[in-house]
mmCIF entry with sequence, helices, sheets and N, C-alpha, C, O atoms, coordinates in Angstrom:
data_MODEL
# 
_entry.id   MODEL 
# 
_entity.id                         1 
_entity.type                       polymer 
_entity.pdbx_number_of_molecules   1 
# 
_entity_poly.entity_id                      1 
_entity_poly.type                           'polypeptide(L)' 
_entity_poly.nstd_linkage                   no 
_entity_poly.nstd_monomer                   no 
_entity_poly.pdbx_seq_one_letter_code       MSVLLVDTNIVSYVFKRDTRALAYAPRLNGQTLAISFMTVAELYQ 
_entity_poly.pdbx_seq_one_letter_code_can   MSVLLVDTNIVSYVFKRDTRALAYAPRLNGQTLAISFMTVAELYQ 
_entity_poly.pdbx_strand_id                 A 
# 
loop_
_entity_poly_seq.entity_id 
_entity_poly_seq.num 
_entity_poly_seq.mon_id 
_entity_poly_seq.hetero 
1 1  MET n 
1 2  SER n 
1 3  VAL n 
1 4  LEU n 
1 5  LEU n 
1 6  VAL n 
1 7  ASP n 
1 8  THR n 
1 9  ASN n 
1 10 ILE n 
1 11 VAL n 
1 12 SER n 
1 13 TYR n 
1 14 VAL n 
1 15 PHE n 
1 16 LYS n 
1 17 ARG n 
1 18 ASP n 
1 19 THR n 
1 20 ARG n 
1 21 ALA n 
1 22 LEU n 
1 23 ALA n 
1 24 TYR n 
1 25 ALA n 
1 26 PRO n 
1 27 ARG n 
1 28 LEU n 
1 29 ASN n 
1 30 GLY n 
1 31 GLN n 
1 32 THR n 
1 33 LEU n 
1 34 ALA n 
1 35 ILE n 
1 36 SER n 
1 37 PHE n 
1 38 MET n 
1 39 THR n 
1 40 VAL n 
1 41 ALA n 
1 42 GLU n 
1 43 LEU n 
1 44 TYR n 
1 45 GLN n 
# 
_struct_asym.id          A 
_struct_asym.entity_id   1 
# 
loop_
_struct_conf.conf_type_id 
_struct_conf.id 
_struct_conf.pdbx_PDB_helix_id 
_struct_conf.beg_label_comp_id 
_struct_conf.beg_label_asym_id 
_struct_conf.beg_label_seq_id 
_struct_conf.pdbx_beg_PDB_ins_code 
_struct_conf.end_label_comp_id 
_struct_conf.end_label_asym_id 
_struct_conf.end_label_seq_id 
_struct_conf.pdbx_end_PDB_ins_code 
_struct_conf.beg_auth_comp_id 
_struct_conf.beg_auth_asym_id 
_struct_conf.beg_auth_seq_id 
_struct_conf.end_auth_comp_id 
_struct_conf.end_auth_asym_id 
_struct_conf.end_auth_seq_id 
_struct_conf.pdbx_PDB_helix_class 
_struct_conf.details 
_struct_conf.pdbx_PDB_helix_length 
HELX_P HELX_P1 AA1 THR A 8  ? PHE A 15 ? THR A 8  PHE A 15 1 ? 8 
HELX_P HELX_P2 AA2 THR A 19 ? ALA A 23 ? THR A 19 ALA A 23 5 ? 5 
HELX_P HELX_P3 AA3 ALA A 25 ? LEU A 28 ? ALA A 25 LEU A 28 1 ? 4 
HELX_P HELX_P4 AA4 PHE A 37 ? TYR A 44 ? PHE A 37 TYR A 44 1 ? 8 
# 
_struct_conf_type.id          HELX_P 
_struct_conf_type.criteria    ? 
_struct_conf_type.reference   ? 
# 
_struct_sheet.id               AA1 
_struct_sheet.type             ? 
_struct_sheet.number_strands   2 
_struct_sheet.details          ? 
# 
_struct_sheet_order.sheet_id     AA1 
_struct_sheet_order.range_id_1   1 
_struct_sheet_order.range_id_2   2 
_struct_sheet_order.offset       ? 
_struct_sheet_order.sense        parallel 
# 
loop_
_struct_sheet_range.sheet_id 
_struct_sheet_range.id 
_struct_sheet_range.beg_label_comp_id 
_struct_sheet_range.beg_label_asym_id 
_struct_sheet_range.beg_label_seq_id 
_struct_sheet_range.pdbx_beg_PDB_ins_code 
_struct_sheet_range.end_label_comp_id 
_struct_sheet_range.end_label_asym_id 
_struct_sheet_range.end_label_seq_id 
_struct_sheet_range.pdbx_end_PDB_ins_code 
_struct_sheet_range.beg_auth_comp_id 
_struct_sheet_range.beg_auth_asym_id 
_struct_sheet_range.beg_auth_seq_id 
_struct_sheet_range.end_auth_comp_id 
_struct_sheet_range.end_auth_asym_id 
_struct_sheet_range.end_auth_seq_id 
AA1 1 VAL A 3  ? LEU A 5  ? VAL A 3  LEU A 5  
AA1 2 THR A 32 ? ALA A 34 ? THR A 32 ALA A 34 
# 
loop_
_atom_site.group_PDB 
_atom_site.id 
_atom_site.type_symbol 
_atom_site.label_atom_id 
_atom_site.label_alt_id 
_atom_site.label_comp_id 
_atom_site.label_asym_id 
_atom_site.label_entity_id 
_atom_site.label_seq_id 
_atom_site.pdbx_PDB_ins_code 
_atom_site.Cartn_x 
_atom_site.Cartn_y 
_atom_site.Cartn_z 
_atom_site.occupancy 
_atom_site.B_iso_or_equiv 
_atom_site.pdbx_formal_charge 
_atom_site.auth_seq_id 
_atom_site.auth_comp_id 
_atom_site.auth_asym_id 
_atom_site.auth_atom_id 
_atom_site.pdbx_PDB_model_num 
ATOM 1   N N  . MET A 1 1  ? -12.983 9.576   14.621 1.00 0.00 ? 1  MET A N  1 
ATOM 2   C CA . MET A 1 1  ? -12.288 8.381   14.195 1.00 0.00 ? 1  MET A CA 1 
ATOM 3   C C  . MET A 1 1  ? -10.819 8.726   13.971 1.00 0.00 ? 1  MET A C  1 
ATOM 4   O O  . MET A 1 1  ? -10.486 9.776   13.422 1.00 0.00 ? 1  MET A O  1 
ATOM 5   N N  . SER A 1 2  ? -9.970  7.836   14.401 1.00 0.00 ? 2  SER A N  1 
ATOM 6   C CA . SER A 1 2  ? -8.539  8.031   14.258 1.00 0.00 ? 2  SER A CA 1 
ATOM 7   C C  . SER A 1 2  ? -7.992  7.074   13.201 1.00 0.00 ? 2  SER A C  1 
ATOM 8   O O  . SER A 1 2  ? -8.220  5.867   13.271 1.00 0.00 ? 2  SER A O  1 
ATOM 9   N N  . VAL A 1 3  ? -7.269  7.618   12.224 1.00 0.00 ? 3  VAL A N  1 
ATOM 10  C CA . VAL A 1 3  ? -6.653  6.803   11.177 1.00 0.00 ? 3  VAL A CA 1 
ATOM 11  C C  . VAL A 1 3  ? -5.144  6.902   11.333 1.00 0.00 ? 3  VAL A C  1 
ATOM 12  O O  . VAL A 1 3  ? -4.589  7.992   11.469 1.00 0.00 ? 3  VAL A O  1 
ATOM 13  N N  . LEU A 1 4  ? -4.495  5.758   11.310 1.00 0.00 ? 4  LEU A N  1 
ATOM 14  C CA . LEU A 1 4  ? -3.053  5.698   11.488 1.00 0.00 ? 4  LEU A CA 1 
ATOM 15  C C  . LEU A 1 4  ? -2.421  5.154   10.215 1.00 0.00 ? 4  LEU A C  1 
ATOM 16  O O  . LEU A 1 4  ? -2.725  4.036   9.800  1.00 0.00 ? 4  LEU A O  1 
ATOM 17  N N  . LEU A 1 5  ? -1.535  5.943   9.586  1.00 0.00 ? 5  LEU A N  1 
ATOM 18  C CA . LEU A 1 5  ? -0.813  5.511   8.395  1.00 0.00 ? 5  LEU A CA 1 
ATOM 19  C C  . LEU A 1 5  ? 0.369   4.665   8.849  1.00 0.00 ? 5  LEU A C  1 
ATOM 20  O O  . LEU A 1 5  ? 1.222   5.130   9.605  1.00 0.00 ? 5  LEU A O  1 
ATOM 21  N N  . VAL A 1 6  ? 0.415   3.421   8.383  1.00 0.00 ? 6  VAL A N  1 
ATOM 22  C CA . VAL A 1 6  ? 1.417   2.468   8.841  1.00 0.00 ? 6  VAL A CA 1 
ATOM 23  C C  . VAL A 1 6  ? 2.491   2.307   7.772  1.00 0.00 ? 6  VAL A C  1 
ATOM 24  O O  . VAL A 1 6  ? 2.189   2.145   6.590  1.00 0.00 ? 6  VAL A O  1 
ATOM 25  N N  . ASP A 1 7  ? 3.746   2.354   8.202  1.00 0.00 ? 7  ASP A N  1 
ATOM 26  C CA . ASP A 1 7  ? 4.876   2.220   7.291  1.00 0.00 ? 7  ASP A CA 1 
ATOM 27  C C  . ASP A 1 7  ? 5.026   0.777   6.806  1.00 0.00 ? 7  ASP A C  1 
ATOM 28  O O  . ASP A 1 7  ? 4.533   -0.159  7.434  1.00 0.00 ? 7  ASP A O  1 
ATOM 29  N N  . THR A 1 8  ? 5.708   0.621   5.690  1.00 0.00 ? 8  THR A N  1 
ATOM 30  C CA . THR A 1 8  ? 5.892   -0.681  5.062  1.00 0.00 ? 8  THR A CA 1 
ATOM 31  C C  . THR A 1 8  ? 6.526   -1.705  5.987  1.00 0.00 ? 8  THR A C  1 
ATOM 32  O O  . THR A 1 8  ? 6.089   -2.855  6.030  1.00 0.00 ? 8  THR A O  1 
ATOM 33  N N  . ASN A 1 9  ? 7.544   -1.304  6.722  1.00 0.00 ? 9  ASN A N  1 
ATOM 34  C CA . ASN A 1 9  ? 8.221   -2.288  7.578  1.00 0.00 ? 9  ASN A CA 1 
ATOM 35  C C  . ASN A 1 9  ? 7.295   -2.816  8.672  1.00 0.00 ? 9  ASN A C  1 
ATOM 36  O O  . ASN A 1 9  ? 7.376   -3.993  9.025  1.00 0.00 ? 9  ASN A O  1 
ATOM 37  N N  . ILE A 1 10 ? 6.433   -1.986  9.204  1.00 0.00 ? 10 ILE A N  1 
ATOM 38  C CA . ILE A 1 10 ? 5.499   -2.424  10.241 1.00 0.00 ? 10 ILE A CA 1 
ATOM 39  C C  . ILE A 1 10 ? 4.497   -3.415  9.646  1.00 0.00 ? 10 ILE A C  1 
ATOM 40  O O  . ILE A 1 10 ? 4.219   -4.455  10.243 1.00 0.00 ? 10 ILE A O  1 
ATOM 41  N N  . VAL A 1 11 ? 3.958   -3.092  8.474  1.00 0.00 ? 11 VAL A N  1 
ATOM 42  C CA . VAL A 1 11 ? 3.018   -3.980  7.806  1.00 0.00 ? 11 VAL A CA 1 
ATOM 43  C C  . VAL A 1 11 ? 3.682   -5.315  7.515  1.00 0.00 ? 11 VAL A C  1 
ATOM 44  O O  . VAL A 1 11 ? 3.069   -6.368  7.695  1.00 0.00 ? 11 VAL A O  1 
ATOM 45  N N  . SER A 1 12 ? 4.910   -5.280  7.073  1.00 0.00 ? 12 SER A N  1 
ATOM 46  C CA . SER A 1 12 ? 5.653   -6.505  6.786  1.00 0.00 ? 12 SER A CA 1 
ATOM 47  C C  . SER A 1 12 ? 5.822   -7.356  8.033  1.00 0.00 ? 12 SER A C  1 
ATOM 48  O O  . SER A 1 12 ? 5.654   -8.574  7.980  1.00 0.00 ? 12 SER A O  1 
ATOM 49  N N  . TYR A 1 13 ? 6.155   -6.726  9.159  1.00 0.00 ? 13 TYR A N  1 
ATOM 50  C CA . TYR A 1 13 ? 6.289   -7.472  10.421 1.00 0.00 ? 13 TYR A CA 1 
ATOM 51  C C  . TYR A 1 13 ? 4.993   -8.179  10.782 1.00 0.00 ? 13 TYR A C  1 
ATOM 52  O O  . TYR A 1 13 ? 4.997   -9.336  11.202 1.00 0.00 ? 13 TYR A O  1 
ATOM 53  N N  . VAL A 1 14 ? 3.885   -7.470  10.614 1.00 0.00 ? 14 VAL A N  1 
ATOM 54  C CA . VAL A 1 14 ? 2.586   -8.036  10.984 1.00 0.00 ? 14 VAL A CA 1 
ATOM 55  C C  . VAL A 1 14 ? 2.231   -9.206  10.063 1.00 0.00 ? 14 VAL A C  1 
ATOM 56  O O  . VAL A 1 14 ? 1.819   -10.265 10.535 1.00 0.00 ? 14 VAL A O  1 
ATOM 57  N N  . PHE A 1 15 ? 2.390   -9.016  8.749  1.00 0.00 ? 15 PHE A N  1 
ATOM 58  C CA . PHE A 1 15 ? 2.050   -10.078 7.802  1.00 0.00 ? 15 PHE A CA 1 
ATOM 59  C C  . PHE A 1 15 ? 2.906   -11.320 7.993  1.00 0.00 ? 15 PHE A C  1 
ATOM 60  O O  . PHE A 1 15 ? 2.424   -12.444 7.850  1.00 0.00 ? 15 PHE A O  1 
ATOM 61  N N  . LYS A 1 16 ? 4.185   -11.112 8.320  1.00 0.00 ? 16 LYS A N  1 
ATOM 62  C CA . LYS A 1 16 ? 5.099   -12.247 8.487  1.00 0.00 ? 16 LYS A CA 1 
ATOM 63  C C  . LYS A 1 16 ? 5.047   -12.843 9.893  1.00 0.00 ? 16 LYS A C  1 
ATOM 64  O O  . LYS A 1 16 ? 5.739   -13.812 10.201 1.00 0.00 ? 16 LYS A O  1 
ATOM 65  N N  . ARG A 1 17 ? 4.201   -12.233 10.743 1.00 0.00 ? 17 ARG A N  1 
ATOM 66  C CA . ARG A 1 17 ? 4.104   -12.651 12.147 1.00 0.00 ? 17 ARG A CA 1 
ATOM 67  C C  . ARG A 1 17 ? 5.472   -12.616 12.835 1.00 0.00 ? 17 ARG A C  1 
ATOM 68  O O  . ARG A 1 17 ? 5.809   -13.482 13.643 1.00 0.00 ? 17 ARG A O  1 
ATOM 69  N N  . ASP A 1 18 ? 6.231   -11.600 12.492 1.00 0.00 ? 18 ASP A N  1 
ATOM 70  C CA . ASP A 1 18 ? 7.551   -11.368 13.076 1.00 0.00 ? 18 ASP A CA 1 
ATOM 71  C C  . ASP A 1 18 ? 7.378   -10.869 14.509 1.00 0.00 ? 18 ASP A C  1 
ATOM 72  O O  . ASP A 1 18 ? 6.450   -10.116 14.800 1.00 0.00 ? 18 ASP A O  1 
ATOM 73  N N  . THR A 1 19 ? 8.255   -11.282 15.383 1.00 0.00 ? 19 THR A N  1 
ATOM 74  C CA . THR A 1 19 ? 8.153   -10.874 16.789 1.00 0.00 ? 19 THR A CA 1 
ATOM 75  C C  . THR A 1 19 ? 8.325   -9.368  16.976 1.00 0.00 ? 19 THR A C  1 
ATOM 76  O O  . THR A 1 19 ? 7.886   -8.819  17.986 1.00 0.00 ? 19 THR A O  1 
ATOM 77  N N  . ARG A 1 20 ? 8.949   -8.705  16.030 1.00 0.00 ? 20 ARG A N  1 
ATOM 78  C CA . ARG A 1 20 ? 9.103   -7.239  16.127 1.00 0.00 ? 20 ARG A CA 1 
ATOM 79  C C  . ARG A 1 20 ? 7.769   -6.519  16.044 1.00 0.00 ? 20 ARG A C  1 
ATOM 80  O O  . ARG A 1 20 ? 7.661   -5.371  16.476 1.00 0.00 ? 20 ARG A O  1 
ATOM 81  N N  . ALA A 1 21 ? 6.754   -7.171  15.499 1.00 0.00 ? 21 ALA A N  1 
ATOM 82  C CA . ALA A 1 21 ? 5.425   -6.562  15.412 1.00 0.00 ? 21 ALA A CA 1 
ATOM 83  C C  . ALA A 1 21 ? 4.822   -6.353  16.791 1.00 0.00 ? 21 ALA A C  1 
ATOM 84  O O  . ALA A 1 21 ? 3.998   -5.459  16.984 1.00 0.00 ? 21 ALA A O  1 
ATOM 85  N N  . LEU A 1 22 ? 5.225   -7.169  17.744 1.00 0.00 ? 22 LEU A N  1 
ATOM 86  C CA . LEU A 1 22 ? 4.670   -7.052  19.098 1.00 0.00 ? 22 LEU A CA 1 
ATOM 87  C C  . LEU A 1 22 ? 4.966   -5.693  19.725 1.00 0.00 ? 22 LEU A C  1 
ATOM 88  O O  . LEU A 1 22 ? 4.179   -5.198  20.532 1.00 0.00 ? 22 LEU A O  1 
ATOM 89  N N  . ALA A 1 23 ? 6.080   -5.095  19.363 1.00 0.00 ? 23 ALA A N  1 
ATOM 90  C CA . ALA A 1 23 ? 6.430   -3.780  19.904 1.00 0.00 ? 23 ALA A CA 1 
ATOM 91  C C  . ALA A 1 23 ? 5.452   -2.698  19.441 1.00 0.00 ? 23 ALA A C  1 
ATOM 92  O O  . ALA A 1 23 ? 5.272   -1.687  20.119 1.00 0.00 ? 23 ALA A O  1 
ATOM 93  N N  . TYR A 1 24 ? 4.827   -2.912  18.292 1.00 0.00 ? 24 TYR A N  1 
ATOM 94  C CA . TYR A 1 24 ? 3.914   -1.921  17.720 1.00 0.00 ? 24 TYR A CA 1 
ATOM 95  C C  . TYR A 1 24 ? 2.452   -2.211  18.039 1.00 0.00 ? 24 TYR A C  1 
ATOM 96  O O  . TYR A 1 24 ? 1.595   -1.347  17.851 1.00 0.00 ? 24 TYR A O  1 
ATOM 97  N N  . ALA A 1 25 ? 2.162   -3.401  18.514 1.00 0.00 ? 25 ALA A N  1 
ATOM 98  C CA . ALA A 1 25 ? 0.779   -3.823  18.752 1.00 0.00 ? 25 ALA A CA 1 
ATOM 99  C C  . ALA A 1 25 ? -0.018  -2.860  19.634 1.00 0.00 ? 25 ALA A C  1 
ATOM 100 O O  . ALA A 1 25 ? -1.159  -2.546  19.295 1.00 0.00 ? 25 ALA A O  1 
ATOM 101 N N  . PRO A 1 26 ? 0.537   -2.377  20.752 1.00 0.00 ? 26 PRO A N  1 
ATOM 102 C CA . PRO A 1 26 ? -0.272  -1.465  21.595 1.00 0.00 ? 26 PRO A CA 1 
ATOM 103 C C  . PRO A 1 26 ? -0.710  -0.199  20.853 1.00 0.00 ? 26 PRO A C  1 
ATOM 104 O O  . PRO A 1 26 ? -1.794  0.323   21.112 1.00 0.00 ? 26 PRO A O  1 
ATOM 105 N N  . ARG A 1 27 ? 0.110   0.288   19.947 1.00 0.00 ? 27 ARG A N  1 
ATOM 106 C CA . ARG A 1 27 ? -0.225  1.509   19.205 1.00 0.00 ? 27 ARG A CA 1 
ATOM 107 C C  . ARG A 1 27 ? -1.212  1.229   18.073 1.00 0.00 ? 27 ARG A C  1 
ATOM 108 O O  . ARG A 1 27 ? -2.014  2.092   17.715 1.00 0.00 ? 27 ARG A O  1 
ATOM 109 N N  . LEU A 1 28 ? -1.152  0.017   17.509 1.00 0.00 ? 28 LEU A N  1 
ATOM 110 C CA . LEU A 1 28 ? -2.001  -0.320  16.366 1.00 0.00 ? 28 LEU A CA 1 
ATOM 111 C C  . LEU A 1 28 ? -3.396  -0.771  16.776 1.00 0.00 ? 28 LEU A C  1 
ATOM 112 O O  . LEU A 1 28 ? -4.362  -0.532  16.052 1.00 0.00 ? 28 LEU A O  1 
ATOM 113 N N  . ASN A 1 29 ? -3.510  -1.415  17.921 1.00 0.00 ? 29 ASN A N  1 
ATOM 114 C CA . ASN A 1 29 ? -4.803  -1.943  18.367 1.00 0.00 ? 29 ASN A CA 1 
ATOM 115 C C  . ASN A 1 29 ? -5.814  -0.823  18.577 1.00 0.00 ? 29 ASN A C  1 
ATOM 116 O O  . ASN A 1 29 ? -5.521  0.196   19.203 1.00 0.00 ? 29 ASN A O  1 
ATOM 117 N N  . GLY A 1 30 ? -7.000  -1.035  18.042 1.00 0.00 ? 30 GLY A N  1 
ATOM 118 C CA . GLY A 1 30 ? -8.073  -0.063  18.215 1.00 0.00 ? 30 GLY A CA 1 
ATOM 119 C C  . GLY A 1 30 ? -8.042  1.089   17.239 1.00 0.00 ? 30 GLY A C  1 
ATOM 120 O O  . GLY A 1 30 ? -8.886  1.982   17.317 1.00 0.00 ? 30 GLY A O  1 
ATOM 121 N N  . GLN A 1 31 ? -7.092  1.095   16.322 1.00 0.00 ? 31 GLN A N  1 
ATOM 122 C CA . GLN A 1 31 ? -6.973  2.164   15.337 1.00 0.00 ? 31 GLN A CA 1 
ATOM 123 C C  . GLN A 1 31 ? -7.489  1.686   13.985 1.00 0.00 ? 31 GLN A C  1 
ATOM 124 O O  . GLN A 1 31 ? -7.476  0.489   13.694 1.00 0.00 ? 31 GLN A O  1 
ATOM 125 N N  . THR A 1 32 ? -7.934  2.605   13.179 1.00 0.00 ? 32 THR A N  1 
ATOM 126 C CA . THR A 1 32 ? -8.199  2.314   11.779 1.00 0.00 ? 32 THR A CA 1 
ATOM 127 C C  . THR A 1 32 ? -6.873  2.493   11.072 1.00 0.00 ? 32 THR A C  1 
ATOM 128 O O  . THR A 1 32 ? -6.293  3.578   11.087 1.00 0.00 ? 32 THR A O  1 
ATOM 129 N N  . LEU A 1 33 ? -6.392  1.417   10.448 1.00 0.00 ? 33 LEU A N  1 
ATOM 130 C CA . LEU A 1 33 ? -5.069  1.448   9.840  1.00 0.00 ? 33 LEU A CA 1 
ATOM 131 C C  . LEU A 1 33 ? -5.165  1.709   8.346  1.00 0.00 ? 33 LEU A C  1 
ATOM 132 O O  . LEU A 1 33 ? -6.100  1.262   7.681  1.00 0.00 ? 33 LEU A O  1 
ATOM 133 N N  . ALA A 1 34 ? -4.187  2.436   7.831  1.00 0.00 ? 34 ALA A N  1 
ATOM 134 C CA . ALA A 1 34 ? -4.108  2.739   6.403  1.00 0.00 ? 34 ALA A CA 1 
ATOM 135 C C  . ALA A 1 34 ? -2.681  2.514   5.939  1.00 0.00 ? 34 ALA A C  1 
ATOM 136 O O  . ALA A 1 34 ? -1.728  2.674   6.702  1.00 0.00 ? 34 ALA A O  1 
ATOM 137 N N  . ILE A 1 35 ? -2.552  2.140   4.669  1.00 0.00 ? 35 ILE A N  1 
ATOM 138 C CA . ILE A 1 35 ? -1.219  2.015   4.067  1.00 0.00 ? 35 ILE A CA 1 
ATOM 139 C C  . ILE A 1 35 ? -1.205  2.800   2.763  1.00 0.00 ? 35 ILE A C  1 
ATOM 140 O O  . ILE A 1 35 ? -2.246  3.007   2.140  1.00 0.00 ? 35 ILE A O  1 
ATOM 141 N N  . SER A 1 36 ? -0.028  3.230   2.360  1.00 0.00 ? 36 SER A N  1 
ATOM 142 C CA . SER A 1 36 ? 0.098   4.005   1.131  1.00 0.00 ? 36 SER A CA 1 
ATOM 143 C C  . SER A 1 36 ? 0.113   3.077   -0.083 1.00 0.00 ? 36 SER A C  1 
ATOM 144 O O  . SER A 1 36 ? 0.321   1.871   0.051  1.00 0.00 ? 36 SER A O  1 
ATOM 145 N N  . PHE A 1 37 ? -0.106  3.644   -1.256 1.00 0.00 ? 37 PHE A N  1 
ATOM 146 C CA . PHE A 1 37 ? -0.032  2.862   -2.482 1.00 0.00 ? 37 PHE A CA 1 
ATOM 147 C C  . PHE A 1 37 ? 1.367   2.295   -2.677 1.00 0.00 ? 37 PHE A C  1 
ATOM 148 O O  . PHE A 1 37 ? 1.524   1.203   -3.223 1.00 0.00 ? 37 PHE A O  1 
ATOM 149 N N  . MET A 1 38 ? 2.381   3.028   -2.237 1.00 0.00 ? 38 MET A N  1 
ATOM 150 C CA . MET A 1 38 ? 3.759   2.540   -2.362 1.00 0.00 ? 38 MET A CA 1 
ATOM 151 C C  . MET A 1 38 ? 3.968   1.310   -1.494 1.00 0.00 ? 38 MET A C  1 
ATOM 152 O O  . MET A 1 38 ? 4.680   0.387   -1.891 1.00 0.00 ? 38 MET A O  1 
ATOM 153 N N  . THR A 1 39 ? 3.364   1.283   -0.329 1.00 0.00 ? 39 THR A N  1 
ATOM 154 C CA . THR A 1 39 ? 3.461   0.108   0.544  1.00 0.00 ? 39 THR A CA 1 
ATOM 155 C C  . THR A 1 39 ? 2.814   -1.093  -0.122 1.00 0.00 ? 39 THR A C  1 
ATOM 156 O O  . THR A 1 39 ? 3.342   -2.202  -0.053 1.00 0.00 ? 39 THR A O  1 
ATOM 157 N N  . VAL A 1 40 ? 1.677   -0.881  -0.765 1.00 0.00 ? 40 VAL A N  1 
ATOM 158 C CA . VAL A 1 40 ? 1.007   -1.976  -1.493 1.00 0.00 ? 40 VAL A CA 1 
ATOM 159 C C  . VAL A 1 40 ? 1.942   -2.503  -2.566 1.00 0.00 ? 40 VAL A C  1 
ATOM 160 O O  . VAL A 1 40 ? 2.102   -3.716  -2.704 1.00 0.00 ? 40 VAL A O  1 
ATOM 161 N N  . ALA A 1 41 ? 2.560   -1.613  -3.329 1.00 0.00 ? 41 ALA A N  1 
ATOM 162 C CA . ALA A 1 41 ? 3.472   -2.024  -4.407 1.00 0.00 ? 41 ALA A CA 1 
ATOM 163 C C  . ALA A 1 41 ? 4.668   -2.790  -3.846 1.00 0.00 ? 41 ALA A C  1 
ATOM 164 O O  . ALA A 1 41 ? 5.080   -3.796  -4.424 1.00 0.00 ? 41 ALA A O  1 
ATOM 165 N N  . GLU A 1 42 ? 5.231   -2.325  -2.727 1.00 0.00 ? 42 GLU A N  1 
ATOM 166 C CA . GLU A 1 42 ? 6.383   -2.992  -2.137 1.00 0.00 ? 42 GLU A CA 1 
ATOM 167 C C  . GLU A 1 42 ? 6.009   -4.372  -1.602 1.00 0.00 ? 42 GLU A C  1 
ATOM 168 O O  . GLU A 1 42 ? 6.826   -5.292  -1.657 1.00 0.00 ? 42 GLU A O  1 
ATOM 169 N N  . LEU A 1 43 ? 4.812   -4.532  -1.093 1.00 0.00 ? 43 LEU A N  1 
ATOM 170 C CA . LEU A 1 43 ? 4.379   -5.834  -0.605 1.00 0.00 ? 43 LEU A CA 1 
ATOM 171 C C  . LEU A 1 43 ? 4.161   -6.817  -1.756 1.00 0.00 ? 43 LEU A C  1 
ATOM 172 O O  . LEU A 1 43 ? 4.386   -8.017  -1.596 1.00 0.00 ? 43 LEU A O  1 
ATOM 173 N N  . TYR A 1 44 ? 3.725   -6.318  -2.910 1.00 0.00 ? 44 TYR A N  1 
ATOM 174 C CA . TYR A 1 44 ? 3.576   -7.190  -4.067 1.00 0.00 ? 44 TYR A CA 1 
ATOM 175 C C  . TYR A 1 44 ? 4.933   -7.595  -4.647 1.00 0.00 ? 44 TYR A C  1 
ATOM 176 O O  . TYR A 1 44 ? 5.053   -8.640  -5.287 1.00 0.00 ? 44 TYR A O  1 
ATOM 177 N N  . GLN A 1 45 ? 5.946   -6.766  -4.421 1.00 0.00 ? 45 GLN A N  1 
ATOM 178 C CA . GLN A 1 45 ? 7.289   -7.012  -4.981 1.00 0.00 ? 45 GLN A CA 1 
ATOM 179 C C  . GLN A 1 45 ? 7.893   -8.277  -4.479 1.00 0.00 ? 45 GLN A C  1 
ATOM 180 O O  . GLN A 1 45 ? 9.014   -8.619  -4.857 1.00 0.00 ? 45 GLN A O  1 
# 
């Protein structure tokens, strides 16, 4: 199994449905994605 740690800006693009997320889609598809606790905190901010 492959786990990919995703940075805050990428997660933000995906959640906001920003067109910049499309550039990362090929790399993210089919992966188990993980985010750090700091990313969770920044998203709540």
